[in-house]
C-alpha positions as CSV (number, residue, x, y, z in Angstrom):
1,M,0.1,-0.2,-0.1
2,S,1.7,2.9,-0.8
3,A,2.1,6.3,1.6
4,T,-0.9,8.2,0.6
5,R,-3.2,5.2,0.2
6,H,-2.7,4.7,4.0
7,Q,-3.1,8.2,5.1
8,L,-6.5,8.6,3.2
9,L,-7.3,5.1,5.3
10,L,-5.8,7.2,8.1
11,E,-7.7,10.4,7.8
12,A,-11.2,8.0,7.7
13,K,-10.3,6.2,11.0
14,A,-9.7,10.0,12.4
15,L,-12.8,11.4,11.2
16,L,-14.2,7.8,13.2
17,E,-12.8,8.7,16.2
18,A,-14.0,12.3,17.0
19,E,-17.2,11.1,16.1
20,R,-20.0,10.3,19.4
21,G,-22.4,7.8,18.5
22,T,-20.8,6.2,15.6
23,L,-22.8,2.8,14.7
24,F,-20.8,-0.5,13.7
25,K,-23.1,-3.7,13.0
26,Q,-23.1,-6.2,10.6
27,G,-25.8,-8.5,9.4
28,A,-27.2,-10.4,6.4
29,L,-27.7,-7.5,3.7
30,G,-25.3,-4.4,3.8
31,V,-26.2,-0.8,2.3
32,A,-23.8,1.9,1.5
33,L,-25.2,5.0,2.5
34,C,-24.0,7.4,0.5
35,Y,-24.1,11.3,0.4
36,P,-22.9,13.1,-3.3
37,S,-21.4,15.4,-1.1
38,P,-18.3,15.7,1.1
39,Y,-18.6,14.4,5.0
40,R,-18.2,17.8,6.3
41,V,-21.7,18.9,4.6
42,G,-23.3,15.0,4.8
43,M,-22.6,15.1,8.1
44,S,-25.3,17.9,8.9
45,S,-27.9,16.3,7.4
46,L,-30.4,15.2,9.9
47,G,-31.9,13.3,7.2
48,F,-29.3,11.2,6.4
49,Q,-28.1,10.7,9.8
50,T,-32.2,9.4,11.1
51,I,-32.2,7.0,8.0
52,Y,-28.2,5.7,9.0
53,R,-29.7,4.9,12.7
54,K,-32.7,3.8,11.1
55,I,-31.5,0.9,8.8
56,N,-29.2,-0.5,11.9
57,E,-32.2,-0.6,13.3
58,L,-33.4,-3.5,11.2
59,P,-32.6,-6.6,12.6
60,F,-31.5,-8.1,9.2
61,A,-29.7,-5.2,7.6
62,Y,-27.1,-2.5,8.6
63,A,-25.6,1.0,7.3
64,E,-22.1,2.2,6.7
65,R,-21.6,5.9,5.3
66,A,-19.5,6.7,2.2
67,F,-19.0,11.0,1.0
68,L,-18.1,12.6,-2.0
69,P,-13.9,12.7,-1.6
70,E,-12.8,16.2,-0.8
71,D,-9.7,15.1,-3.5
72,E,-11.6,13.1,-6.2
73,A,-8.7,13.2,-8.7
74,L,-6.2,11.8,-6.0
75,M,-8.7,8.4,-5.5
76,R,-8.5,8.4,-9.3
77,R,-4.7,8.7,-9.4
78,L,-4.2,6.3,-6.8
79,R,-7.1,3.7,-8.9
80,M,-8.6,3.6,-4.8
81,P,-11.5,2.5,-4.8
82,L,-14.6,4.6,-2.8
83,F,-14.6,3.0,0.7
84,S,-16.9,3.3,3.4
85,L,-16.3,5.2,6.5
86,E,-16.6,2.5,9.5
87,T,-14.7,-0.4,7.9
88,Q,-12.9,1.1,5.0
89,R,-14.9,-1.6,2.6
90,P,-15.1,-0.8,-0.9
91,V,-18.6,0.5,-1.4
92,S,-19.4,-1.7,-4.2
93,A,-19.2,-4.9,-2.1
94,F,-22.4,-4.2,-0.4
95,S,-25.6,-5.1,-1.7
96,V,-27.9,-1.4,-2.1
97,L,-25.8,1.7,-2.8
98,A,-28.3,4.3,-1.0
99,F,-28.0,7.9,-2.2
100,S,-29.0,10.7,0.2
101,V,-29.7,13.7,-2.7
102,A,-30.6,17.3,-1.4
103,Y,-30.3,19.4,-4.1
104,E,-29.8,19.4,-8.1
105,L,-26.2,20.1,-8.2
106,E,-25.4,17.2,-6.5
107,L,-25.8,15.0,-9.3
108,V,-22.4,15.3,-10.6
109,G,-21.4,13.9,-7.0
110,L,-23.5,11.0,-7.3
111,L,-21.5,10.3,-11.0
112,S,-18.2,11.0,-9.0
113,M,-19.2,8.0,-6.4
114,L,-20.6,5.7,-8.7
115,E,-17.2,5.9,-10.8
116,L,-15.0,5.4,-7.5
117,S,-17.0,2.9,-6.9
118,G,-15.9,1.1,-10.1
119,L,-19.7,1.0,-11.2
120,A,-21.6,1.6,-14.8
121,L,-22.9,5.1,-14.7
122,R,-26.0,4.4,-16.5
123,S,-28.2,2.1,-15.0
124,S,-29.0,-0.5,-17.9
125,E,-24.7,-0.8,-17.9
126,R,-24.9,-2.3,-15.1
127,P,-24.7,-6.2,-14.6
128,E,-28.0,-8.4,-12.9
129,H,-25.1,-8.7,-9.9
130,A,-24.5,-5.2,-9.7
131,P,-25.9,-3.6,-6.3
132,L,-29.1,-2.0,-5.8
133,V,-28.0,1.8,-6.7
134,V,-31.5,3.9,-4.5
135,A,-31.5,7.8,-4.2
136,G,-34.1,9.7,-2.1
137,G,-33.3,12.5,0.1
138,P,-35.0,16.4,-0.2
139,L,-34.9,16.4,-3.8
140,S,-37.6,13.8,-4.4
141,F,-40.1,16.2,-3.5
142,S,-39.0,18.2,-6.5
143,N,-37.8,16.6,-9.9
144,T,-35.9,13.6,-9.6
145,A,-35.7,12.9,-13.6
146,P,-32.4,13.5,-14.1
147,L,-31.6,11.3,-12.0
148,E,-33.5,8.4,-13.6
149,P,-30.7,7.3,-16.2
150,F,-28.4,6.2,-13.4
151,V,-30.7,5.1,-10.3
152,D,-32.4,1.6,-10.2
153,V,-34.8,3.2,-8.2
154,V,-36.2,6.8,-6.4
155,V,-37.7,6.5,-2.6
156,Q,-40.4,9.4,-3.1
157,G,-41.2,11.5,0.1
158,E,-40.3,10.8,3.9
159,A,-38.3,7.8,4.1
160,E,-38.6,6.9,7.6
161,E,-41.1,4.0,6.6
162,L,-40.1,3.4,3.6
163,V,-36.4,2.3,3.8
164,E,-37.8,-0.4,5.4
165,V,-39.5,-1.6,2.6
166,L,-37.0,-1.1,0.3
167,L,-35.2,-3.2,2.0
168,R,-37.5,-6.1,3.4
169,A,-37.9,-6.5,-0.9
170,C,-34.4,-7.0,-1.0
171,E,-34.0,-9.6,1.2
172,A,-37.4,-11.2,0.2
173,S,-36.1,-11.6,-3.6
174,S,-33.8,-13.5,-5.3
175,S,-32.7,-11.0,-8.1
176,K,-32.1,-7.3,-8.7
177,S,-35.5,-8.1,-11.7
178,Q,-37.4,-8.9,-8.7
179,T,-36.9,-6.8,-6.4
180,L,-37.2,-3.7,-8.9
181,N,-40.8,-5.4,-10.2
182,A,-42.1,-5.7,-6.4
183,L,-41.1,-2.2,-5.4
184,A,-42.7,-0.5,-8.7
185,Q,-45.9,-1.8,-7.4
186,Q,-45.2,-0.1,-3.9
187,P,-46.0,3.3,-2.8
188,G,-43.7,5.7,-2.3
189,F,-41.4,4.0,-5.0
190,F,-40.6,5.4,-8.9
191,V,-38.7,2.0,-10.2
192,P,-37.5,4.1,-14.0
193,G,-38.5,1.5,-17.1
194,I,-41.0,0.2,-14.9
195,S,-43.2,2.3,-12.7
196,E,-45.7,4.2,-15.4
197,A,-44.8,7.5,-13.8
198,P,-43.5,8.9,-10.8
199,K,-45.8,8.4,-7.9
200,R,-47.6,10.7,-4.9
201,F,-45.2,12.0,-2.3
202,H,-44.6,9.9,0.5
203,V,-45.2,11.7,4.0
204,H,-45.3,10.0,7.5
205,K,-47.9,11.4,10.0
206,A,-47.2,9.0,13.1
207,L,-45.7,11.8,15.4
208,D,-44.8,9.3,18.1
209,T,-43.3,6.5,16.3
210,V,-41.4,8.6,13.9
211,L,-40.7,12.3,15.1
212,P,-38.2,14.3,16.1
213,A,-35.5,13.2,14.1
214,Y,-32.4,13.9,15.8
215,S,-28.7,13.4,15.4
216,Q,-27.4,10.0,15.6
217,V,-23.7,11.0,15.5
218,V,-21.8,14.4,16.6
219,T,-18.8,15.4,15.0
220,P,-16.6,18.8,15.5
221,H,-15.8,18.4,11.7
222,T,-19.2,19.5,9.9
223,E,-20.2,22.5,9.1
224,L,-22.5,23.0,12.1
225,S,-19.5,21.6,14.1
226,S,-20.0,19.6,17.5
227,M,-23.8,20.4,17.4
228,F,-26.5,18.5,18.5
229,L,-29.4,18.6,15.7
230,I,-33.4,18.1,16.6
231,E,-36.3,19.0,14.4
232,T,-39.5,21.0,16.3
233,G,-41.4,19.7,13.8
234,R,-42.0,18.4,10.1
235,G,-43.7,20.0,7.2
236,C,-44.9,24.0,6.9
237,S,-47.9,25.4,7.5
238,R,-47.2,28.6,4.9
239,S,-48.3,28.4,1.4
240,C,-45.2,30.2,0.0
241,R,-45.4,29.8,-3.7
242,Y,-41.7,29.3,-4.4
243,C,-41.5,26.6,-1.9
244,V,-41.1,22.6,-2.0
245,M,-41.6,22.4,1.4
246,R,-45.3,24.7,1.4
247,K,-48.2,22.6,3.3
248,T,-49.7,21.9,0.4
249,T,-46.7,19.1,-0.7
250,N,-45.7,18.0,2.7
251,G,-48.7,17.4,4.5
252,G,-48.6,20.9,6.6
253,L,-47.0,21.8,10.1
254,R,-46.4,18.4,12.2
255,L,-45.2,19.6,16.0
256,V,-43.7,17.7,17.6
257,P,-44.4,18.6,21.5
258,A,-41.8,20.6,23.3
259,Q,-41.3,18.1,26.2
260,R,-41.0,15.2,23.5
261,I,-38.2,17.4,22.0
262,L,-36.0,18.3,25.4
263,E,-36.0,14.8,26.6
264,S,-34.9,13.5,23.5
265,I,-31.6,15.9,24.0
266,P,-28.9,14.1,25.7
267,P,-27.3,15.3,28.8
268,W,-23.8,15.8,26.9
269,A,-24.8,17.6,24.2
270,R,-23.6,21.2,24.8
271,R,-24.9,22.5,21.8
272,V,-28.1,21.9,20.0
273,G,-29.3,23.2,16.8
274,F,-33.2,23.1,16.7
275,V,-34.0,22.6,12.7
276,G,-36.8,22.6,10.4
277,A,-38.8,23.9,7.6
278,A,-40.8,26.1,9.8
279,V,-38.7,26.4,13.5
280,T,-40.3,29.5,14.6
281,D,-43.6,28.5,13.9
282,H,-43.4,26.4,17.1
283,P,-45.4,28.0,19.8
284,K,-42.6,26.8,22.5
285,L,-39.8,27.7,20.7
286,L,-39.0,30.3,23.5
287,E,-39.6,27.4,26.4
288,L,-37.1,25.5,24.2
289,L,-34.4,27.7,24.0
290,E,-34.9,29.1,27.8
291,A,-34.4,25.9,28.7
292,S,-31.3,25.0,26.7
293,I,-29.3,27.7,27.9
294,V,-30.4,27.1,31.7
295,A,-29.0,23.8,30.9
296,G,-25.7,25.0,30.3
297,R,-26.4,24.6,26.1
298,E,-25.5,27.0,23.2
299,V,-28.1,27.0,20.9
300,G,-29.0,27.4,17.4
301,V,-32.5,28.0,14.9
302,S,-32.7,27.0,11.2
303,S,-35.4,29.0,9.3
304,L,-36.1,32.6,11.5
305,R,-38.9,34.3,10.1
306,A,-38.9,37.6,10.7
307,D,-42.9,37.7,11.6
308,R,-42.7,35.1,14.4
309,L,-39.6,37.1,16.0
310,S,-39.9,38.8,19.6
311,L,-37.1,40.8,21.6
312,P,-37.0,38.0,24.2
313,L,-36.9,35.0,20.9
314,V,-33.6,37.4,19.8
315,K,-32.0,37.5,23.3
316,A,-32.6,34.0,24.2
317,L,-30.5,33.4,20.8
318,R,-28.2,35.7,21.5
319,A,-28.0,34.1,25.3
320,G,-27.0,30.7,23.6
321,G,-24.5,31.8,21.6
322,A,-25.4,33.5,18.2
323,Q,-23.7,37.2,16.7
324,A,-26.1,37.7,14.3
325,L,-29.6,37.5,13.1
326,T,-29.9,35.6,10.1
327,V,-33.7,35.8,8.5
328,A,-35.1,35.6,4.4
329,M,-36.4,39.2,2.9
330,D,-37.2,36.9,-0.3
331,G,-38.8,39.4,-2.9
332,A,-36.6,42.5,-3.6
333,S,-40.3,44.4,-3.0
334,Q,-42.8,44.4,-1.3
335,R,-45.3,44.0,-4.1
336,L,-42.8,40.8,-4.9
337,R,-43.1,39.3,-1.4
338,D,-46.8,40.0,-1.6
339,L,-46.7,37.7,-4.9
340,L,-44.7,35.0,-3.0
341,E,-47.4,34.8,-0.6
342,R,-44.7,35.9,2.0
343,R,-46.3,37.3,5.2
344,H,-43.7,39.3,6.8
345,T,-43.0,43.6,5.5
346,E,-40.3,45.8,5.7
347,E,-41.6,46.8,9.1
348,H,-41.3,43.1,10.6
349,I,-37.3,43.4,9.7
350,V,-36.7,46.8,10.3
351,Q,-38.0,45.4,13.6
352,A,-35.7,42.0,13.6
353,A,-32.7,45.1,13.0
354,Q,-34.3,47.0,16.0
355,W,-34.0,43.7,18.2
356,A,-30.6,42.2,16.9
357,K,-29.0,45.7,17.9
358,A,-30.3,45.9,21.4
359,C,-29.1,42.8,21.8
360,S,-25.7,43.1,20.6
361,M,-25.6,41.1,17.3
362,R,-22.6,42.1,14.7
363,H,-24.4,42.2,12.0
364,L,-27.8,41.1,10.4
365,K,-28.2,38.7,7.4
366,L,-30.6,38.8,4.9
367,Y,-31.8,36.1,2.4
368,V,-32.7,37.8,-0.5
369,M,-33.8,36.5,-4.8
370,L,-33.4,38.3,-8.0
371,G,-34.4,37.3,-11.2
372,L,-38.4,36.6,-10.0
373,P,-41.0,36.8,-12.6
374,S,-42.3,40.0,-13.1
375,E,-39.4,41.8,-11.2
376,E,-37.9,45.0,-12.6
377,E,-35.6,47.7,-11.7
378,A,-37.6,49.6,-9.5
379,D,-37.7,46.6,-7.6
380,V,-34.2,46.2,-7.2
381,E,-34.2,50.0,-6.5
382,E,-36.3,49.8,-3.6
383,L,-34.1,46.6,-2.2
384,A,-31.5,49.0,-2.2
385,R,-33.2,51.7,-0.4
386,F,-34.4,49.9,2.0
387,C,-31.3,48.4,3.0
388,K,-29.5,51.7,3.1
389,E,-31.5,52.8,5.7
390,L,-31.3,49.4,7.4
391,S,-27.9,49.8,7.8
392,G,-27.9,52.8,9.9
393,Q,-29.3,50.1,12.4
394,L,-26.1,47.4,12.6
395,P,-23.6,46.0,9.8
396,L,-25.9,44.5,7.1
397,V,-25.8,41.6,5.1
398,L,-27.3,39.8,1.8
399,S,-27.0,36.3,0.4
400,I,-28.3,36.8,-2.7
401,A,-29.5,33.9,-5.0
402,P,-31.2,33.8,-8.3
403,F,-34.4,32.6,-8.2
404,V,-34.9,29.2,-9.4
405,A,-38.0,27.7,-10.7
406,K,-38.7,24.4,-8.5
407,R,-41.2,21.9,-9.2
408,H,-44.8,20.7,-7.9
409,T,-44.9,24.4,-6.3
410,P,-47.1,26.7,-7.9
411,M,-44.1,28.3,-9.5
412,D,-43.3,25.6,-11.5
413,G,-42.8,26.5,-14.9
414,A,-41.5,30.0,-14.4
415,P,-38.7,30.8,-16.7
416,F,-35.2,31.4,-15.4
417,A,-34.5,35.4,-15.9
418,G,-31.2,34.9,-17.7
419,I,-27.4,34.7,-16.8
420,A,-26.9,38.3,-18.3
421,E,-30.2,40.3,-16.5
422,V,-29.4,38.6,-13.0
423,E,-25.7,40.0,-13.5
424,A,-27.0,43.5,-14.4
425,R,-29.5,43.7,-11.0
426,L,-27.1,42.9,-9.1
427,R,-24.9,45.6,-10.9
428,L,-27.9,48.1,-10.1
429,L,-27.8,47.0,-6.7
430,R,-24.3,47.0,-5.7
431,A,-24.2,50.9,-7.2
432,R,-27.1,52.0,-5.4
433,L,-25.9,50.3,-2.1
434,G,-22.7,52.4,-2.5
435,G,-21.3,50.2,0.0
436,K,-23.8,50.1,2.7
437,A,-24.1,46.7,2.8
438,Q,-21.6,43.6,2.1
439,L,-22.9,41.0,-0.6
440,R,-22.8,37.6,-0.9
441,P,-23.8,36.3,-4.2
442,T,-24.2,32.7,-5.8
443,S,-23.0,32.3,-9.1
444,S,-25.7,32.9,-11.6
445,R,-24.3,30.3,-14.1
446,W,-24.6,27.6,-11.4
447,A,-28.1,28.8,-11.0
448,F,-29.0,28.6,-14.7
449,I,-27.3,25.4,-14.7
450,E,-29.6,24.3,-11.4
451,Y,-32.5,25.7,-12.8
452,M,-32.3,22.9,-15.9
453,L,-32.0,20.3,-13.6
454,S,-34.6,21.4,-11.4
455,Q,-37.5,21.6,-14.9
456,C,-35.8,19.3,-17.5
457,G,-36.4,15.7,-18.0
458,P,-34.3,12.8,-18.0
459,E,-32.6,14.4,-20.8
460,A,-31.1,17.1,-18.1
461,G,-29.3,14.3,-16.4
462,L,-27.7,12.7,-19.5
463,A,-26.5,16.4,-20.4
464,A,-24.8,16.1,-16.6
465,M,-23.0,13.7,-17.8
466,E,-21.6,14.6,-20.0
467,A,-20.7,17.6,-18.8
468,W,-19.2,16.2,-15.9
469,K,-17.0,14.2,-18.1
470,R,-15.6,16.6,-19.8
471,G,-14.6,18.4,-16.9
472,G,-17.7,20.3,-15.8
473,K,-17.3,23.8,-16.8
474,F,-20.1,26.2,-17.5
475,S,-19.3,25.7,-21.6
476,H,-19.4,22.0,-21.4
477,W,-22.9,22.1,-19.4
478,S,-24.1,24.6,-22.2
479,A,-23.1,22.3,-24.8
480,A,-24.4,19.2,-23.4
481,F,-27.5,20.9,-23.0
482,E,-28.2,21.7,-26.5
483,K,-26.5,18.3,-27.5
484,Q,-29.3,17.2,-25.6
485,G,-31.6,19.1,-26.7
486,V,-32.7,19.8,-23.0
487,K,-35.8,22.0,-22.5
488,P,-37.8,22.8,-19.5
489,F,-41.3,20.9,-19.0
490,S,-44.0,23.3,-20.2
491,P,-45.1,25.8,-17.5
492,V,-47.9,24.7,-15.2
493,S,-50.0,26.9,-13.9
494,G,-51.0,27.3,-10.1
């Protein structure tokens, strides 16, 4: 074994040694639970961790984790197969490769992991004895069509129950073909080439048996270092027109009782993150924060809504270690926010800024989308005017993303504004702000690629494969989309 190979294995073992809650198990049916982004990202995913625990609770199956390597090129040069974290076994030795895919751009990570595993990329080119390749995760609530050329099965919706159905079908079948035919008849599964059409999303409503999801493994080597994550509820009660997790697609907001949440936090957890699509809609959130702080813990909260904040809540966040307040502004103007059916107004955001200042927060961070349908320069001018006024309260950071329409939302089929148009709006905003706020824009080019993958069919996946093989530059994506004749689905009204 070369020194470099040895070093990669030592690095994997070092990650394991830093973890708390790692599961080591063997069984008849082995699952390589794959995350198509690096370890630091994958281990921040509560859904990924929940399925890891769920599989290892089954008497006949076990799961080990695998992640997209930090240095793919090195793995290829060494001709070193992708291996699992727990035992460093080749991923191709497992019966099932189950990918948790969070969003469209992780498709290229899935392709890299298949290649590094020594498997053919296209499912049609893999032999009968090859592992079953499954995809699920948050992307399953949107558009999984670009995944279809590469996976055998798509799990659609919440997977806590479905993963057992999947693995029992594998256990009961004598061949992969038999497994696929059986799953094609089951709700919640789409089998490309067998199922006629994707089925309705699976939503689990049995709070007592499923919720809350919580961290199985806590590690310092993640985006949320050494933080124990726990959900306060599943789904959302709101109807924001752009959002995949709106109430009509995920069964609405299913709250977890505050006492059950607190009882699920282990005594050793020093940092706790309360997560969900609508955490600030939990009526007992302040109680949860204060109880955690009294117990000597740092706290964090995802998805703050400006219209649900209060001074006591912001004080609790600051006491729990928060250095900044982050809220979603979304549309550049009130007109656009009203079109999106967002509930907050400028007054809510001004009040949030005042509370953040009163609590000695370092800055206020706003999430904003540019390129929404019907957006005009006047909307961007309004955003600049408002932000210049807001910057008088405390330092302001704008995290700006181009709008990308998602499937199964009322804005499904809305066109992408265009790379040049988004960049022009960004230049206008920067000029009008005159340095009064820090801008952190995401790439308009990558947003366009995300849009094509979110709004197109299996041919978009084939284009992604071609672009990935050629090196993954934007020019490769553009040429591949044109060659494959990739076009968005027809607009859907709603």
